Structures are given as structure tokens and as C-alpha cells.
PDB file of N, CA, C and O in Angstrom:
ATOM      1  N   MET A   1      -8.468   8.604 -13.979  1.00  0.00           N
ATOM      2  CA  MET A   1      -7.733   8.400 -13.576  1.00  0.00           C
ATOM      3  C   MET A   1      -7.267   8.022 -12.122  1.00  0.00           C
ATOM      4  O   MET A   1      -7.469   8.861 -11.244  1.00  0.00           O
ATOM      5  N   PHE A   2      -6.691   6.890 -11.806  1.00  0.00           N
ATOM      6  CA  PHE A   2      -7.630   6.450 -10.060  1.00  0.00           C
ATOM      7  C   PHE A   2      -6.286   6.940  -9.214  1.00  0.00           C
ATOM      8  O   PHE A   2      -5.092   7.010  -9.503  1.00  0.00           O
ATOM      9  N   ILE A   3      -6.873   7.169  -8.322  1.00  0.00           N
ATOM     10  CA  ILE A   3      -6.664   8.242  -6.871  1.00  0.00           C
ATOM     11  C   ILE A   3      -6.607   7.511  -6.145  1.00  0.00           C
ATOM     12  O   ILE A   3      -7.776   7.231  -5.877  1.00  0.00           O
ATOM     13  N   LEU A   4      -5.295   6.333  -4.962  1.00  0.00           N
ATOM     14  CA  LEU A   4      -4.971   5.580  -3.967  1.00  0.00           C
ATOM     15  C   LEU A   4      -6.194   6.980  -2.534  1.00  0.00           C
ATOM     16  O   LEU A   4      -6.284   8.189  -2.320  1.00  0.00           O
ATOM     17  N   LYS A   5      -6.768   5.763  -2.047  1.00  0.00           N
ATOM     18  CA  LYS A   5      -7.256   7.520  -0.218  1.00  0.00           C
ATOM     19  C   LYS A   5      -6.948   7.003   0.399  1.00  0.00           C
ATOM     20  O   LYS A   5      -7.272   5.833   0.194  1.00  0.00           O
ATOM     21  N   PHE A   6      -6.074   7.226   1.715  1.00  0.00           N
ATOM     22  CA  PHE A   6      -6.449   7.136   2.614  1.00  0.00           C
ATOM     23  C   PHE A   6      -6.658   8.079   3.147  1.00  0.00           C
ATOM     24  O   PHE A   6      -6.657   9.258   2.792  1.00  0.00           O
ATOM     25  N   ARG A   7      -6.979   7.263   4.641  1.00  0.00           N
ATOM     26  CA  ARG A   7      -7.021   7.126   6.226  1.00  0.00           C
ATOM     27  C   ARG A   7      -6.075   8.361   7.203  1.00  0.00           C
ATOM     28  O   ARG A   7      -4.911   7.980   7.321  1.00  0.00           O
ATOM     29  N   ARG A   8      -6.242   9.210   7.639  1.00  0.00           N
ATOM     30  CA  ARG A   8      -5.539   9.635   8.580  1.00  0.00           C
ATOM     31  C   ARG A   8      -5.960  10.498   9.778  1.00  0.00           C
ATOM     32  O   ARG A   8      -6.667  11.499   9.890  1.00  0.00           O
ATOM     33  N   SER A   9      -5.207   9.675  10.696  1.00  0.00           N
ATOM     34  CA  SER A   9      -5.655   9.519  12.214  1.00  0.00           C
ATOM     35  C   SER A   9      -4.638  10.765  12.909  1.00  0.00           C
ATOM     36  O   SER A   9      -3.520  10.732  12.394  1.00  0.00           O
ATOM     37  N   VAL A  10      -4.735  11.447  13.573  1.00  0.00           N
ATOM     38  CA  VAL A  10      -3.593  12.533  14.348  1.00  0.00           C
ATOM     39  C   VAL A  10      -3.958  12.477  15.674  1.00  0.00           C
ATOM     40  O   VAL A  10      -5.079  12.915  15.930  1.00  0.00           O
ATOM     41  N   TYR A  11      -3.020  11.873  16.954  1.00  0.00           N
ATOM     42  CA  TYR A  11      -3.402  11.235  17.991  1.00  0.00           C
ATOM     43  C   TYR A  11      -2.749  12.867  18.846  1.00  0.00           C
ATOM     44  O   TYR A  11      -1.805  13.570  18.485  1.00  0.00           O
ATOM     45  N   GLY A  12      -3.950  13.100  20.390  1.00  0.00           N
ATOM     46  CA  GLY A  12      -2.703  14.720  20.878  1.00  0.00           C
ATOM     47  C   GLY A  12      -1.878  13.779  21.584  1.00  0.00           C
ATOM     48  O   GLY A  12      -2.351  13.111  22.503  1.00  0.00           O
ATOM     49  N   GLU A  13      -0.407  13.655  21.141  1.00  0.00           N
ATOM     50  CA  GLU A  13       0.318  13.739  22.184  1.00  0.00           C
ATOM     51  C   GLU A  13       1.650  14.337  21.688  1.00  0.00           C
ATOM     52  O   GLU A  13       1.941  15.053  20.730  1.00  0.00           O
ATOM     53  N   VAL A  14       2.362  13.771  22.713  1.00  0.00           N
ATOM     54  CA  VAL A  14       3.384  14.078  22.498  1.00  0.00           C
ATOM     55  C   VAL A  14       5.190  12.511  23.095  1.00  0.00           C
ATOM     56  O   VAL A  14       5.822  11.921  23.971  1.00  0.00           O
ATOM     57  N   PRO A  15       5.019  12.722  22.043  1.00  0.00           N
ATOM     58  CA  PRO A  15       5.713  13.461  21.185  1.00  0.00           C
ATOM     59  C   PRO A  15       4.582  13.778  20.118  1.00  0.00           C
ATOM     60  O   PRO A  15       3.780  14.286  20.903  1.00  0.00           O
ATOM     61  N   PRO A  16       3.723  13.862  18.452  1.00  0.00           N
ATOM     62  CA  PRO A  16       3.356  13.943  17.959  1.00  0.00           C
ATOM     63  C   PRO A  16       3.177  11.887  17.312  1.00  0.00           C
ATOM     64  O   PRO A  16       4.095  11.083  17.479  1.00  0.00           O
ATOM     65  N   ARG A  17       1.953  11.553  16.700  1.00  0.00           N
ATOM     66  CA  ARG A  17       1.622  10.384  16.119  1.00  0.00           C
ATOM     67  C   ARG A  17       1.375  10.557  14.983  1.00  0.00           C
ATOM     68  O   ARG A  17       1.985  11.575  14.656  1.00  0.00           O
ATOM     69  N   VAL A  18       0.775  10.127  14.066  1.00  0.00           N
ATOM     70  CA  VAL A  18      -0.399  10.739  12.795  1.00  0.00           C
ATOM     71  C   VAL A  18       0.045   8.826  12.686  1.00  0.00           C
ATOM     72  O   VAL A  18       1.011   8.197  13.118  1.00  0.00           O
ATOM     73  N   ASP A  19      -1.218   8.396  11.885  1.00  0.00           N
ATOM     74  CA  ASP A  19      -1.694   7.018  10.809  1.00  0.00           C
ATOM     75  C   ASP A  19      -2.475   6.638   9.964  1.00  0.00           C
ATOM     76  O   ASP A  19      -3.689   6.437   9.954  1.00  0.00           O
ATOM     77  N   TYR A  20      -1.111   6.490   8.730  1.00  0.00           N
ATOM     78  CA  TYR A  20      -1.992   5.923   7.986  1.00  0.00           C
ATOM     79  C   TYR A  20      -2.988   5.390   7.973  1.00  0.00           C
ATOM     80  O   TYR A  20      -3.663   5.458   9.000  1.00  0.00           O
ATOM     81  N   GLU A  21      -3.581   4.528   6.649  1.00  0.00           N
ATOM     82  CA  GLU A  21      -4.076   3.566   6.562  1.00  0.00           C
ATOM     83  C   GLU A  21      -4.746   3.841   5.672  1.00  0.00           C
ATOM     84  O   GLU A  21      -5.073   5.026   5.601  1.00  0.00           O
ATOM     85  N   MET A  22      -5.323   2.745   4.444  1.00  0.00           N
ATOM     86  CA  MET A  22      -5.442   2.876   2.838  1.00  0.00           C
ATOM     87  C   MET A  22      -7.132   2.711   2.790  1.00  0.00           C
ATOM     88  O   MET A  22      -7.577   1.579   2.984  1.00  0.00           O
ATOM     89  N   ALA A  23      -7.670   3.343   2.645  1.00  0.00           N
ATOM     90  CA  ALA A  23      -9.309   3.238   2.242  1.00  0.00           C
ATOM     91  C   ALA A  23      -9.143   1.417   1.796  1.00  0.00           C
ATOM     92  O   ALA A  23      -8.257   0.789   1.216  1.00  0.00           O
ATOM     93  N   GLU A  24     -10.414   1.043   2.375  1.00  0.00           N
ATOM     94  CA  GLU A  24     -11.323  -0.162   1.504  1.00  0.00           C
ATOM     95  C   GLU A  24     -10.594  -0.324   0.412  1.00  0.00           C
ATOM     96  O   GLU A  24      -9.695  -1.070   0.023  1.00  0.00           O
ATOM     97  N   ILE A  25     -11.298   0.686  -0.034  1.00  0.00           N
ATOM     98  CA  ILE A  25     -11.507   0.301  -2.077  1.00  0.00           C
ATOM     99  C   ILE A  25      -9.552  -0.219  -2.328  1.00  0.00           C
ATOM    100  O   ILE A  25      -9.144  -1.087  -3.101  1.00  0.00           O
ATOM    101  N   ALA A  26      -8.613   0.754  -1.288  1.00  0.00           N
ATOM    102  CA  ALA A  26      -7.423   0.513  -1.817  1.00  0.00           C
ATOM    103  C   ALA A  26      -6.242  -0.992  -1.533  1.00  0.00           C
ATOM    104  O   ALA A  26      -5.262  -1.511  -2.068  1.00  0.00           O
ATOM    105  N   ASN A  27      -7.284  -1.216  -0.150  1.00  0.00           N
ATOM    106  CA  ASN A  27      -7.094  -2.929   0.128  1.00  0.00           C
ATOM    107  C   ASN A  27      -7.461  -3.543  -0.617  1.00  0.00           C
ATOM    108  O   ASN A  27      -6.610  -4.429  -0.696  1.00  0.00           O
ATOM    109  N   GLU A  28      -8.688  -3.875  -1.758  1.00  0.00           N
ATOM    110  CA  GLU A  28      -8.821  -4.208  -2.184  1.00  0.00           C
ATOM    111  C   GLU A  28      -7.335  -4.986  -4.041  1.00  0.00           C
ATOM    112  O   GLU A  28      -7.323  -5.917  -4.846  1.00  0.00           O
ATOM    113  N   LEU A  29      -6.069  -3.203  -3.534  1.00  0.00           N
ATOM    114  CA  LEU A  29      -5.048  -4.217  -4.821  1.00  0.00           C
ATOM    115  C   LEU A  29      -3.889  -5.288  -3.954  1.00  0.00           C
ATOM    116  O   LEU A  29      -3.087  -6.014  -4.541  1.00  0.00           O
ATOM    117  N   ILE A  30      -4.013  -5.193  -2.579  1.00  0.00           N
ATOM    118  CA  ILE A  30      -3.765  -5.929  -1.907  1.00  0.00           C
ATOM    119  C   ILE A  30      -2.508  -8.167  -2.869  1.00  0.00           C
ATOM    120  O   ILE A  30      -1.528  -8.883  -3.076  1.00  0.00           O
ATOM    121  N   PRO A  31      -4.307  -7.722  -2.949  1.00  0.00           N
ATOM    122  CA  PRO A  31      -4.117  -9.521  -3.718  1.00  0.00           C
ATOM    123  C   PRO A  31      -3.099  -9.330  -5.098  1.00  0.00           C
ATOM    124  O   PRO A  31      -2.107  -9.966  -5.451  1.00  0.00           O
ATOM    125  N   ILE A  32      -3.618  -8.476  -5.542  1.00  0.00           N
ATOM    126  CA  ILE A  32      -2.762  -7.691  -7.017  1.00  0.00           C
ATOM    127  C   ILE A  32      -1.365  -7.457  -6.798  1.00  0.00           C
ATOM    128  O   ILE A  32      -0.430  -7.978  -7.408  1.00  0.00           O
ATOM    129  N   CYS A  33      -1.304  -6.406  -5.629  1.00  0.00           N
ATOM    130  CA  CYS A  33       0.534  -6.221  -4.856  1.00  0.00           C
ATOM    131  C   CYS A  33       1.003  -7.961  -5.395  1.00  0.00           C
ATOM    132  O   CYS A  33       1.441  -8.307  -6.492  1.00  0.00           O
ATOM    133  N   GLY A  34       0.736  -8.739  -4.275  1.00  0.00           N
ATOM    134  CA  GLY A  34       1.235  -9.712  -3.753  1.00  0.00           C
ATOM    135  C   GLY A  34       1.975 -10.828  -5.141  1.00  0.00           C
ATOM    136  O   GLY A  34       3.031 -11.444  -5.283  1.00  0.00           O
ATOM    137  N   GLN A  35       0.161 -10.526  -6.320  1.00  0.00           N
ATOM    138  CA  GLN A  35       1.359 -11.332  -7.826  1.00  0.00           C
ATOM    139  C   GLN A  35       1.862 -10.963  -8.527  1.00  0.00           C
ATOM    140  O   GLN A  35       2.575 -11.457  -9.401  1.00  0.00           O
ATOM    141  N   LEU A  36       1.451  -9.542  -8.155  1.00  0.00           N
ATOM    142  CA  LEU A  36       2.740  -8.915  -9.273  1.00  0.00           C
ATOM    143  C   LEU A  36       4.426  -9.205  -8.477  1.00  0.00           C
ATOM    144  O   LEU A  36       5.578  -9.235  -8.911  1.00  0.00           O
ATOM    145  N   GLU A  37       4.044  -9.309  -7.667  1.00  0.00           N
ATOM    146  CA  GLU A  37       5.661  -9.262  -6.433  1.00  0.00           C
ATOM    147  C   GLU A  37       6.143 -10.145  -6.855  1.00  0.00           C
ATOM    148  O   GLU A  37       7.331 -10.025  -7.157  1.00  0.00           O
ATOM    149  N   SER A  38       5.207 -11.958  -7.170  1.00  0.00           N
ATOM    150  CA  SER A  38       5.523 -13.201  -7.165  1.00  0.00           C
ATOM    151  C   SER A  38       5.702 -13.226  -9.229  1.00  0.00           C
ATOM    152  O   SER A  38       6.244 -14.212  -9.727  1.00  0.00           O
ATOM    153  N   TRP A  39       5.334 -12.397  -9.898  1.00  0.00           N
ATOM    154  CA  TRP A  39       5.935 -12.581 -11.216  1.00  0.00           C
ATOM    155  C   TRP A  39       7.254 -12.177 -10.839  1.00  0.00           C
ATOM    156  O   TRP A  39       8.055 -13.095 -11.015  1.00  0.00           O
ATOM    157  N   GLY A  40       8.125 -10.403 -10.063  1.00  0.00           N
ATOM    158  CA  GLY A  40       8.790 -10.045 -10.704  1.00  0.00           C
ATOM    159  C   GLY A  40       9.858 -11.251 -10.085  1.00  0.00           C
ATOM    160  O   GLY A  40      10.975 -11.434 -10.568  1.00  0.00           O
ATOM    161  N   SER A  41       9.539 -11.706  -9.417  1.00  0.00           N
ATOM    162  CA  SER A  41      10.457 -13.060  -8.405  1.00  0.00           C
ATOM    163  C   SER A  41      11.070 -13.640  -8.960  1.00  0.00           C
ATOM    164  O   SER A  41      12.298 -13.590  -8.892  1.00  0.00           O
ATOM    165  N   LYS A  42      10.011 -14.857 -10.162  1.00  0.00           N
ATOM    166  CA  LYS A  42       9.769 -15.781 -11.040  1.00  0.00           C
ATOM    167  C   LYS A  42       9.907 -15.593 -11.634  1.00  0.00           C
ATOM    168  O   LYS A  42       9.597 -16.453 -12.458  1.00  0.00           O
ATOM    169  N   HIS A  43      10.731 -13.912 -12.429  1.00  0.00           N
ATOM    170  CA  HIS A  43      11.226 -13.171 -13.726  1.00  0.00           C
ATOM    171  C   HIS A  43      12.277 -11.954 -13.550  1.00  0.00           C
ATOM    172  O   HIS A  43      12.693 -10.899 -14.029  1.00  0.00           O
ATOM    173  N   THR A  44      12.377 -12.762 -12.653  1.00  0.00           N
ATOM    174  CA  THR A  44      14.267 -11.722 -12.240  1.00  0.00           C
ATOM    175  C   THR A  44      15.029 -11.199 -13.218  1.00  0.00           C
ATOM    176  O   THR A  44      15.418 -10.061 -13.479  1.00  0.00           O
ATOM    177  N   GLU A  45      15.276 -13.143 -14.110  1.00  0.00           N
ATOM    178  CA  GLU A  45      16.952 -12.344 -14.481  1.00  0.00           C
ATOM    179  C   GLU A  45      16.082 -11.897 -15.755  1.00  0.00           C
ATOM    180  O   GLU A  45      16.541 -10.832 -16.167  1.00  0.00           O
ATOM    181  N   VAL A  46      15.262 -12.219 -16.334  1.00  0.00           N
ATOM    182  CA  VAL A  46      14.545 -11.116 -17.081  1.00  0.00           C
ATOM    183  C   VAL A  46      14.124  -9.975 -17.673  1.00  0.00           C
ATOM    184  O   VAL A  46      13.934  -9.588 -18.826  1.00  0.00           O
ATOM    185  N   VAL A  47      13.978  -9.319 -16.024  1.00  0.00           N
ATOM    186  CA  VAL A  47      13.174  -8.201 -16.062  1.00  0.00           C
ATOM    187  C   VAL A  47      14.607  -7.308 -16.410  1.00  0.00           C
ATOM    188  O   VAL A  47      14.592  -6.370 -17.206  1.00  0.00           O
ATOM    189  N   LYS A  48      15.875  -7.766 -15.663  1.00  0.00           N
ATOM    190  CA  LYS A  48      16.829  -6.551 -15.165  1.00  0.00           C
ATOM    191  C   LYS A  48      17.435  -6.257 -16.176  1.00  0.00           C
ATOM    192  O   LYS A  48      18.265  -5.348 -16.155  1.00  0.00           O
TER     193      LYS A  48
END
């Protein structure tokens, strides 16, 4: 099973602020997600 990892940064501010960032291995999936989005846009009528 593949689990995406995220980094969580907590800042001691008011109001509270927390940032989340994908781990480096997850960044490799960004181009694949873009390709899936393009495929879905191209085949919208068939996929509905």
C-alpha cells in the first residue's frame, strides 16, 4: 500500500498557522496527476 507523506510545520503565531507540504517522493506524482487531468478533459463526454 502506498501512503503519501506530508510535512507539517506549526508556527507559534496568533491566530495559529499550520503549513502542510508534500514530501519529495509525493512531488514525483504531480506530472502524472496533470496527465490524468488532461485525459479526463479530453474524454469528458465518455467518462460522464
